[in-house]
TORLUMRO-888342 format. One record per residue (C-alpha): x, y, z; residue in one letter. Coordinates in steps of 0.02 Angstrom, whole numbers, padded with zeros to 5 digits, always signed. Layout:
<rs>
XYZA;...
</rs>
This chain:
<rs>
+00029-01652+04479M;+00085-01497+04550K;+00175-01347+04465D;+00321-01263+04523Y;+00358-01090+04452Q;+00535-01049+04407L;+00577-00867+04453Q;+00699-00756+04338S;+00862-00738+04423F;+00923-00560+04436Q;+01108-00519+04485R;+01133-00395+04614K;+01192-00238+04546T;+01373-00205+04582T;+01423-00103+04437I;+01431+00092+04456D;+01370+00132+04273Y;+01357+00318+04295A;+01542+00338+04358N;+01622+00229+04235N;+01531+00292+04078L;+01493+00462+03995N;+01313+00522+03967S;+01300+00457+03788Q;+01377+00297+03831Q;+01260+00274+03983L;+01103+00321+03879K;+01155+00152+03768V;+01167+00039+03921I;+01004+00093+04000K;+00884+00113+03845E;+00941-00001+03709A;+00801-00115+03715S;+00731-00168+03544G;+00814-00127+03383P;+00949-00007+03423A;+01090+00071+03312L;+01229+00147+03398V;+01337+00263+03292L;+01504+00258+03376A;+01631+00389+03311G;+01812+00348+03296A;+01888+00353+03479G;+01725+00353+03561S;+01737+00191+03665G;+01621+00069+03567K;+01702-00083+03638T;+01670-00012+03818R;+01486+00017+03771V;+01472-00161+03706L;+01556-00232+03868I;+01447-00131+03988Y;+01288-00171+03886R;+01335-00355+03896L;+01360-00351+04086A;+01192-00241+04092Y;+01092-00382+04021L;+01165-00505+04139L;+01134-00394+04287E;+00961-00373+04234Q;+00932-00580+04230G;+00976-00617+04055V;+01053-00794+04052H;+01221-00801+03963P;+01155-00928+03845T;+01017-00813+03774N;+01140-00673+03711I;+01229-00686+03553L;+01383-00571+03541L;+01443-00559+03346A;+01610-00489+03308T;+01731-00487+03187F;+01881-00575+03270T;+01867-00711+03403N;+02009-00615+03492K;+01885-00463+03500A;+01761-00573+03566A;+01863-00653+03694Q;+01932-00492+03753E;+01756-00428+03784M;+01706-00575+03883I;+01852-00565+03991H;+01823-00387+04032R;+01625-00407+04059A;+01690-00558+04181E;+01796-00434+04282V;+01662-00317+04294L;+01526-00435+04357L;+01660-00550+04466K;+01589-00705+04384S;+01613-00827+04236N;+01508-00813+04085L;+01508-00989+04028T;+01371-01027+03893G;+01381-00846+03809L;+01369-00867+03630W;+01518-00764+03568A;+01647-00745+03418G;+01642-00713+03239T;+01501-00745+03111F;+01592-00896+03055H;+01626-00960+03225H;+01443-00956+03283I;+01382-01020+03110A;+01514-01170+03127N;+01430-01219+03310M;+01246-01203+03239I;+01284-01310+03095L;+01358-01444+03185R;+01185-01457+03253R;+01088-01434+03091E;+01185-01465+02938A;+01095-01636+02916H;+00952-01513+02845L;+01068-01479+02695L;+01133-01649+02657G;+01285-01637+02767Y;+01326-01739+02915S;+01376-01656+03079S;+01555-01721+03063N;+01573-01611+02907F;+01761-01542+02892T;+01812-01357+02863I;+01942-01336+02719V;+02064-01187+02746D;+02113-01069+02613R;+02254-01187+02553Q;+02143-01328+02543D;+02022-01238+02449S;+02153-01174+02317L;+02209-01350+02290S;+02026-01416+02254L;+01993-01262+02131I;+02162-01314+02048Q;+02109-01491+02030E;+01941-01438+01966C;+02040-01320+01832L;+02124-01475+01772E;+01987-01588+01769E;+01881-01464+01659G;+02036-01438+01541Q;+02013-01262+01564F;+02180-01207+01505S;+02177-01148+01323K;+02318-01195+01213Q;+02460-01061+01210G;+02355-00943+01324K;+02366-00887+01492L;+02206-00923+01607T;+02142-00861+01775P;+02238-00940+01914K;+02157-01026+02059K;+02171-00891+02188N;+02095-00771+02065V;+01947-00892+02051I;+01929-00912+02239A;+01918-00733+02273N;+01793-00704+02149I;+01695-00854+02228R;+01714-00777+02403S;+01651-00608+02340L;+01492-00696+02263Q;+01460-00780+02423A;+01472-00621+02531S;+01374-00517+02413S;+01243-00651+02345Q;+01270-00576+02173K;+01294-00665+02013K;+01460-00715+01960V;+01444-00633+01778S;+01398-00475+01872D;+01536-00474+01981L;+01674-00519+01856I;+01595-00369+01739I;+01606-00248+01880N;+01764-00311+01977F;+01850-00405+01854Y;+01812-00338+01683P;+01974-00419+01606H;+01905-00587+01643L;+01740-00573+01550E;+01793-00683+01411D;+01814-00826+01546F;+01634-00803+01631I;+01578-00970+01552P;+01738-01065+01601Q;+01737-00994+01779I;+01560-01046+01812R;+01592-01224+01767K;+01745-01229+01874V;+01641-01155+02026L;+01510-01280+01989A;+01633-01422+02003R;+01699-01358+02154Y;+01529-01351+02247E;+01490-01518+02196K;+01663-01599+02245R;+01643-01507+02420K;+01473-01585+02451K;+01524-01752+02399E;+01678-01748+02520A;+01556-01674+02661N;+01672-01533+02673T;+01635-01330+02685M;+01755-01193+02662D;+01735-01032+02775F;+01607-00951+02638D;+01504-01111+02648D;+01483-01078+02841L;+01400-00925+02823L;+01294-00976+02667I;+01236-01142+02741N;+01202-01049+02903F;+01084-00934+02804L;+01005-01081+02733N;+00962-01178+02868V;+00895-01018+02957L;+00769-01009+02806K;+00697-01168+02881E;+00547-01077+02992K;+00565-01207+03120E;+00760-01189+03142I;+00737-00994+03117C;+00609-00995+03261D;+00718-01100+03368K;+00865-00998+03373Y;+00781-00820+03363S;+00683-00867+03529Q;+00838-00933+03601M;+00942-00774+03571F;+00837-00656+03651T;+00986-00516+03647H;+01093-00492+03488V;+01249-00383+03503L;+01344-00343+03351V;+01511-00262+03334D;+01587-00169+03181E;+01416-00172+03102Y;+01468-00061+02954Q;+01585-00201+02893D;+01441-00334+02873T;+01410-00403+02712N;+01233-00465+02638K;+01248-00640+02704V;+01289-00573+02882Q;+01147-00452+02879F;+01021-00578+02820Q;+01084-00692+02973I;+01048-00546+03092L;+00881-00522+03023Q;+00832-00707+03053K;+00915-00717+03228L;+00813-00567+03281S;+00655-00589+03195S;+00566-00659+03348H;+00604-00512+03475H;+00705-00377+03365N;+00822-00357+03523N;+00963-00318+03409I;+01102-00187+03458L;+01224-00145+03326V;+01373-00041+03344V;+01465+00040+03195G;+01513+00204+03119D;+01458+00241+02936D;+01619+00351+02922A;+01726+00210+02934Q;+01646+00093+02815S;+01793+00060+02688I;+01779-00122+02645Y;+01657-00142+02493S;+01786-00219+02392F;+01776-00368+02522R;+01584-00365+02508G;+01541-00243+02651A;+01384-00153+02617Q;+01377+00017+02696I;+01186+00007+02674K;+01173-00114+02796N;+01193+00021+02928L;+01116+00164+02836L;+00960+00070+02803D;+00950-00002+02983F;+00808+00111+03043P;+00694+00082+02894Q;+00723-00119+02900I;+00710-00124+03091F;+00553-00027+03121K;+00564+00082+03277G;+00747+00077+03294A;+00822+00188+03419K;+00976+00287+03354I;+01112+00340+03492F;+01260+00433+03452R;+01437+00412+03532L;+01525+00582+03486E;+01642+00604+03637I;+01823+00555+03572N;+01954+00502+03695Y;+02098+00476+03577R;+02128+00643+03479S;+02158+00829+03504T;+02020+00956+03454P;+02131+00997+03304Q;+02131+00828+03236I;+01947+00809+03265L;+01911+00977+03185C;+01999+00911+03034L;+01918+00742+03031A;+01735+00836+03050N;+01789+00939+02905E;+01820+00787+02794I;+01661+00681+02832I;+01535+00826+02821K;+01551+00823+02624H;+01479+00645+02617N;+01290+00645+02581I;+01252+00470+02612N;+01286+00466+02805Q;+01215+00484+02990F;+01298+00653+03028P;+01408+00660+03184K;+01518+00793+03267T;+01670+00718+03359L;+01720+00816+03515R;+01872+00798+03616A;+01913+00763+03792I;+02094+00796+03765K;+02177+00981+03784L;+02224+01084+03640D;+02360+01022+03533G;+02451+01056+03366N;+02358+01089+03195L;+02375+00958+03072P;+02513+01004+02948I;+02497+00985+02751A;+02673+00981+02681V;+02705+01018+02494K;+02863+00929+02420T;+02954+00938+02258N;+02937+00763+02231D;+02929+00596+02308V;+03112+00604+02366Y;+03100+00752+02450Q;+02940+00687+02521Q;+03044+00530+02589A;+03178+00646+02661Q;+03061+00754+02757F;+02960+00613+02839V;+03120+00528+02893T;+03201+00688+02957Q;+03038+00734+03054R;+03034+00560+03134I;+03205+00569+03198L;+03172+00752+03260E;+03010+00679+03350L;+03122+00538+03423N;+03232+00661+03496Q;+03083+00742+03575E;+03045+00586+03667N;+02916+00527+03551I;+02958+00338+03532S;+02964+00258+03345I;+02832+00134+03406N;+02712+00280+03427N;+02738+00334+03241I;+02657+00268+03094A;+02662+00307+02904V;+02498+00279+02806L;+02474+00277+02620F;+02321+00247+02497R;+02421+00117+02393S;+02570+00008+02420R;+02686+00075+02282F;+02680+00256+02362Q;+02804+00196+02502A;+02952+00135+02395L;+03057+00282+02418E;+03020+00312+02588L;+03075+00124+02619E;+03240+00164+02527M;+03267+00319+02649E;+03226+00237+02798L;+03359+00103+02774I;+03487+00235+02724K;+03450+00325+02896R;+03443+00159+03004N;+03274+00174+03057I;+03204+00004+03080P;+03022-00018+03009Y;+02894-00149+02969L;+02752-00159+02834I;+02598-00198+02917R;+02499-00334+02837G;+02624-00358+02690G;+02796-00376+02639M;+02936-00266+02605R;+02926-00206+02429F;+03064-00317+02352F;+02996-00477+02444E;+02834-00459+02346Q;+02802-00607+02225S;+02768-00488+02078H;+02924-00390+02107I;+03029-00552+02118K;+02953-00613+01956D;+02999-00468+01859V;+03179-00455+01934M;+03210-00629+01903S;+03226-00594+01715Y;+03342-00465+01744L;+03450-00578+01862K;+03464-00697+01730I;+03544-00580+01610L;+03684-00534+01728V;+03698-00714+01798N;+03667-00855+01689H;+03697-00969+01821H;+03565-00919+01924D;+03453-01071+01948E;+03329-00990+02053I;+03285-00844+01947S;+03287-00955+01788F;+03153-01067+01861K;+03062-00926+01936R;+03047-00843+01763A;+03018-00982+01652I;+02875-01042+01766S;+02773-00878+01724L;+02734-00958+01555H;+02601-01063+01504Q;+02607-01258+01535G;+02772-01238+01634I;+02769-01280+01827G;+02908-01314+01943R;+02934-01480+01881G;+02954-01448+01687Y;+03066-01291+01741A;+03176-01406+01843H;+03188-01527+01676K;+03226-01383+01562I;+03360-01319+01681W;+03439-01493+01696R;+03451-01506+01502K;+03519-01342+01477L;+03667-01385+01610Q;+03688-01547+01500D;+03735-01429+01361K;+03572-01474+01255K;+03518-01336+01138T;+03342-01245+01159P;+03294-01317+00994A;+03323-01496+01059S;+03242-01470+01220I;+03091-01404+01130I;+03071-01563+01032K;+03069-01659+01195E;+02928-01569+01274L;+02734-01589+01262P;+02653-01464+01139K;+02586-01349+01289K;+02760-01349+01367Q;+02842-01321+01198Q;+02733-01155+01180T;+02778-01086+01349G;+02964-01114+01323F;+02963-01033+01160R;+02874-00882+01235N;+03010-00885+01378F;+03144-00891+01248A;+03067-00747+01148S;+03060-00618+01305V;+03241-00676+01350L;+03301-00638+01173G;+03220-00469+01169A;+03294-00430+01345L;+03480-00481+01277Q;+03472-00332+01160K;+03438-00214+01283I;+03567-00118+01403K;+03462+00012+01507E;+03362-00083+01661P;+03209+00025+01634Q;+03189-00027+01459K;+03211-00209+01514A;+03084-00191+01647I;+02962-00118+01518K;+02995-00272+01402E;+02954-00391+01537V;+02794-00295+01572L;+02732-00321+01396E;+02691-00507+01435F;+02695-00489+01618Y;+02535-00380+01636K;+02425-00503+01559D;+02504-00632+01682Y;+02461-00519+01821C;+02288-00484+01773Q;+02243-00676+01785L;+02364-00715+01934S;+02317-00587+02067F;+02168-00512+02146E;+02231-00342+02136N;+02328-00340+01973P;+02313-00145+01948Q;+02407-00111+02120D;+02534-00236+02062R;+02560-00159+01907I;+02577+00015+01984L;+02709-00069+02101D;+02814-00133+01946L;+02793+00038+01862E;+02867+00113+02022E;+03007-00021+01993L;+03043+00042+01813A;+03041+00208+01873K;+03173+00174+02016M;+03278+00094+01874A;+03275+00256+01781D;+03463+00326+01773G;+03556+00161+01797Y;+03664+00137+01645P;+03674-00048+01641T;+03568-00185+01712I;+03705-00243+01807K;+03727-00085+01897N;+03549-00090+01951F;+03558-00269+02006I;+03723-00240+02105L;+03645-00086+02192D;+03487-00183+02249L;+03606-00321+02307N;+03691-00215+02439T;+03639-00251+02615E;+03535-00088+02628G;+03407-00132+02488F;+03366-00300+02560K;+03253-00213+02672G;+03354-00273+02837E;+03309-00190+03000T;+03443-00113+03091I;+03494-00207+03254L;+03549-00073+03356S;+03369+00023+03347A;+03267-00153+03345S;+03362-00205+03507E;+03262-00059+03591K;+03107-00124+03530G;+03067+00040+03430E;+03004-00007+03249T;+02909+00116+03135L;+02752+00049+03058V;+02716+00069+02871L;+02539+00033+02822S;+02395+00052+02706T;+02252+00145+02784I;+02137-00017+02757H;+02264-00112+02869Q;+02272+00033+02991A;+02092+00038+03029K;+02057+00003+03220G;+02242+00061+03278L;+02309+00215+03338E;+02479+00310+03364W;+02541+00475+03430K;+02599+00517+03270V;+02538+00484+03093V;+02610+00533+02929F;+02485+00512+02776L;+02605+00515+02614I;+02556+00534+02437G;+02400+00637+02461F;+02395+00680+02272N;+02262+00698+02141D;+02259+00536+02046Y;+02323+00438+02205D;+02203+00480+02318F;+02070+00475+02280P;+02098+00308+02182H;+02079+00352+02004P;+01949+00211+01988K;+01833+00302+02104A;+01825+00465+02009I;+01677+00410+01907E;+01561+00349+02056S;+01487+00454+02188D;+01484+00308+02303E;+01653+00259+02282A;+01716+00442+02304M;+01612+00438+02468E;+01714+00289+02517E;+01875+00365+02472E;+01832+00522+02586R;+01808+00387+02718R;+01966+00321+02694L;+02033+00493+02722F;+01940+00515+02884Y;+01994+00341+02953V;+02190+00391+02914A;+02150+00561+02991A;+02073+00479+03161T;+02215+00366+03184R;+02322+00488+03263T;+02315+00556+03450K;+02414+00708+03426S;+02516+00739+03263H;+02459+00730+03085L;+02570+00774+02931Y;+02486+00752+02760I;+02629+00761+02620T;+02594+00784+02433Y;+02739+00800+02298P;+02718+00930+02164Q;+02810+00825+02036N;+02780+00653+01992K;+02863+00534+01873Y;+02733+00422+01785T;+02770+00262+01687F;+02667+00328+01544K;+02693+00519+01536S;+02858+00535+01619G;+02875+00687+01733M;+02705+00777+01763I;+02657+00914+01873I;+02527+00870+02006T;+02439+00934+02157R;+02364+00901+02327G;+02217+00783+02329S;+02042+00868+02292K;+01997+00811+02466F;+02121+00937+02536L;+02051+01077+02456Y;+01870+01043+02523E;+01940+01081+02693L;+01918+01248+02794D;+02107+01323+02772P;+02087+01368+02965D;+02082+01182+03023C;+02265+01143+02956F;+02435+01229+02934E;+02529+01220+02780E;+02722+01200+02758W;+02841+01223+02615N;+03003+01122+02610I;+03161+01233+02588R;+03338+01169+02540G;+03384+00990+02496S;+03466+00848+02587I;+03622+00781+02504A;+03603+00584+02475P;+03676+00473+02616L;
</rs>
């Protein structure tokens, strides 16, 4: 028999890399064989580098089926593929690209039988997963008589964090959910039942996709199969990978070590989701002989903005030092603005937005960023007064949030005893009373039955919940001022909040802000009527929105990866930024500093950092405060300071 030798196919080079890339980017494209770490500073064109490296590999004769491109959104993967196809003028059918979950799903369809699943396993979404956890809670009689217990979504979040970090449930609860420490044995049992039920039904949730992908790769034969198949592994946003994703990448590159990861340690801000900055920091030690490339030429911001950004991050010890350099010409210095209080801060921001708009800067090109959601309440009010349309990126307007509506439902009942919606919402917050029982109780009250007679007709657990509800309502009926009423509701609602939400402390801060807002109103009715006016419903103004101009309000976490011409960073005070929880940990403080860096590098031209000098707190009343400690770390020459003069009369 005669052998016929196949020769490797090499595309004709058509791309002028030297004229399309700067010297730092070109170096990556040409030299990033073997393990390679690309430290891509903010605005330095990391996506461009991945696209051109992908195109370069294909031009060198690497077949699309031998390349794995891992991203954090499928949209990002599709955009990269499209741009590479345009560069190469050819179709890239066969390329493995997408999120870790997407790639895991494709491979598990082939290999899941090794774990006892059939290839037609189904994937349950978040809602289906929560429903199954709720069933496991009920089957295990998890509820304790007369006591609130952790809700399904909290347990789901614990399970997700455990899956991504590969840590013990007990350790995670102690570190991230210390208020749930007494429930550790019950949570373990519920999660064990949840895993059993999924396996019996031949289903996986999104966390299972990664865990099971890693498990099949632990089989040497399977690991060899895919690590030999994927001769080149490219990874985007590497600083956001968790432990499981890191282990998957280790397995997939074990045969050849041709792994190129692109990320920025200075933008690692998602540890609360399980992301590990050490995946990036330890890359050279884990992947021996790794080449390190730096992309420091910034195409987004002015030299003045980058000077501030470099000043911010240089104080972190655990990092790969980089110095961002601007392509753009000189611009304005960043401005630190000292205001009397949060109301003057809101007045300054809105007035400055309108002035910038008069200078032909579209409202679409302006964003207001903040560390925590509650910091934007006064600003929302001022924006509504001044007819400036806005949207909350990645969230809801303040009064549309569930915890705000929960507490407000009690106040609404006091003002209007016929408010069925508020009654059902309020009573459902108590142990044992779901929507069904809330409806039954409401109907009985409409039939003129007394609370005492209704209690006798309810099962024991529901009796306890009704009594607790009646007790809170009875205490509220003796209170006139809305701030005191909100504080009374918080006495019981804090426990509910701790057991019902992933971020209870942030929500409690929101509610304390609501109580602060109620200060000065003589009656609950006055407060409710004021909030019920059209302006305070948070409706956008039609005349402005018709132009398509909308201001963005966003937490810094939600703003990562985005950019605007003008950015306002508000509430830059000590004990707000950095977050109080971070102060006791050097590692957490470095992440808070990275958060400041991310905020500063979102802007192209103008940056305003505002901090009130006086602040009303829920526990201590009015206190004197100062700018964040991070502000005092900076060289004074890299920003300008403004003091606000005069005051603005309420509109």
